[in-house]
C-alpha positions as CSV (number, residue, x, y, z in Angstrom):
1,X,124.8,44.7,76.2
2,X,121.9,44.3,78.5
3,X,119.4,41.5,78.2
4,X,115.9,42.5,77.4
5,X,113.3,40.5,78.8
6,X,109.7,40.4,77.3
7,X,106.8,39.9,79.7
8,X,104.0,38.0,78.0
9,X,100.7,40.0,78.3
10,X,97.3,39.6,76.8
11,X,98.0,42.6,74.6
12,X,101.1,40.7,73.1
13,X,99.0,37.6,72.8
14,X,96.2,39.2,70.8
15,X,98.7,41.1,68.6
16,X,100.4,38.0,67.6
17,X,97.1,36.1,67.2
18,X,95.7,38.9,64.9
19,X,99.1,39.0,63.0
20,X,99.0,35.1,62.4
21,X,95.4,35.2,61.4
22,X,95.6,38.0,59.1
23,X,98.9,36.6,57.2
24,X,97.2,33.1,56.9
25,X,94.0,34.7,55.6
26,X,96.0,36.5,53.0
27,X,97.9,33.3,51.9
28,X,94.6,31.5,51.7
29,X,93.0,34.4,49.5
30,X,96.0,34.3,47.2
31,X,95.8,30.4,46.8
32,X,92.0,30.6,46.4
33,X,92.2,33.4,43.7
34,X,94.6,31.3,41.7
35,X,92.6,28.1,41.9
36,X,89.4,30.1,41.1
37,X,91.0,31.8,38.0
38,X,92.4,28.6,36.6
39,X,89.1,26.8,37.1
40,X,87.1,29.7,35.9
41,X,89.2,30.0,32.9
42,X,89.0,26.1,32.1
43,X,85.2,26.1,32.7
44,X,84.6,29.1,30.4
45,X,86.7,27.6,27.6
46,X,84.9,24.2,27.9
47,X,81.5,25.9,27.9
48,X,82.3,28.1,24.8
49,X,82.7,24.8,22.8
50,X,86.4,24.4,22.6
51,X,89.8,24.8,24.3
52,X,90.2,28.3,23.0
53,X,87.8,31.1,23.2
54,X,87.1,32.8,19.6
């Protein structure tokens, strides 16, 4: 089996940067969505006058 050498290029660096950026952005969006949903549901229930909405 021959050894494959990968030459670092700017294209490879930009590809890795955008891949890491988009994956972390997606993870942050999911976490923010969960927190926003929990906070919004709690705030709506408190503003409606009780813990459960009628």
